[in-house]
C-alpha positions in Angstrom: 53.9 -1.8 5.5 50.7 -0.1 4.7 48.5 2.0 7.2 45.8 -0.3 6.5 47.0 -2.8 8.0 48.9 -1.5 10.9 46.2 0.4 12.6 44.2 -2.4 14.9 40.8 -3.2 13.9 37.6 -3.0 16.0 34.2 -4.0 16.4 31.9 -6.8 14.6 29.9 -6.4 11.3 27.1 -9.1 11.1 26.8 -9.7 7.4 23.3 -11.7 7.7 21.6 -8.8 9.7 18.1 -7.7 9.0 17.7 -4.2 8.4 13.9 -3.3 8.6 12.0 -0.7 7.1 10.1 1.4 10.3 7.0 2.8 9.8 4.8 4.1 12.9 1.1 3.4 13.8 0.9 7.2 13.3 1.9 7.2 10.1 -0.9 4.4 9.0 -3.8 7.4 10.3 -3.6 8.9 7.2 -5.1 5.8 5.3 -9.0 5.5 5.0 -11.2 3.4 7.6 -11.1 -0.7 6.8 -8.4 -0.3 4.4 -5.9 -2.9 3.9 -2.2 -1.5 3.7 0.3 -3.9 2.2 4.0 -2.9 1.1 2.9 -1.8 -2.6 0.4 1.1 -0.8 3.0 2.0 1.7 5.4 2.9 -1.4 2.9 4.5 -3.3 2.4 6.8 -0.3 6.1 6.9 0.5 6.3 5.5 4.0 8.8 3.5 2.8 11.8 3.1 0.3 11.2 1.5 -3.0 14.3 -0.4 -2.8 13.2 -3.2 -0.6 13.6 -5.4 2.2 11.3 -6.7 5.2 8.9 -3.6 6.6 8.0 -3.3 10.2 5.4 -1.7 12.3 6.6 0.4 15.8 3.4 1.3 18.2 4.8 5.4 18.1 1.9 7.6 17.6 -2.2 7.1 17.5 -4.7 5.3 15.4 -8.1 6.3 15.3 -9.6 4.0 12.5 -9.6 0.2 12.2 -7.3 -0.8 9.4 -5.7 -4.1 8.3 -2.1 -4.0 8.0 -0.1 -6.3 6.3 3.9 -6.1 7.6 7.0 -8.5 7.8 7.0 -7.7 11.7 5.2 -5.7 14.4 6.5 -4.4 17.6 3.9 -5.1 20.4 2.7 -2.3 20.9 1.6 -1.8 17.4 0.1 -4.6 17.5 -1.9 -3.9 20.7 -3.5 -0.6 19.2 -3.9 -2.1 16.0 -5.9 -4.6 17.5 -7.7 -2.4 19.8 -9.8 -0.9 17.7 -10.9 -3.8 15.5 -8.1 -3.8 12.8 -5.8 -6.8 12.1 -2.0 -7.0 12.1 -0.6 -9.3 9.7 2.3 -11.0 9.5 4.0 -11.7 6.3 7.0 -13.9 5.9 10.1 -13.4 4.0 
């Protein structure tokens, strides 16, 4: 019998897992004030990979300008930081 059949298999890999591309709030500080940031603009500035997939904005870092950010998901702290400065966190459905 081959070795791969004799060795026990362990763990579980979810075939329906959604893998987010992560962007931190501190990375968004390089954009101009009152800019609308979407997936295409993030790809242009190389914050996310071009191969696609959903984008999630996390709350690490500081933001000092109001922005309108369009992404698939936001962490609670990222949403609070963006909206505290008068910006908008818009959720795009997949």
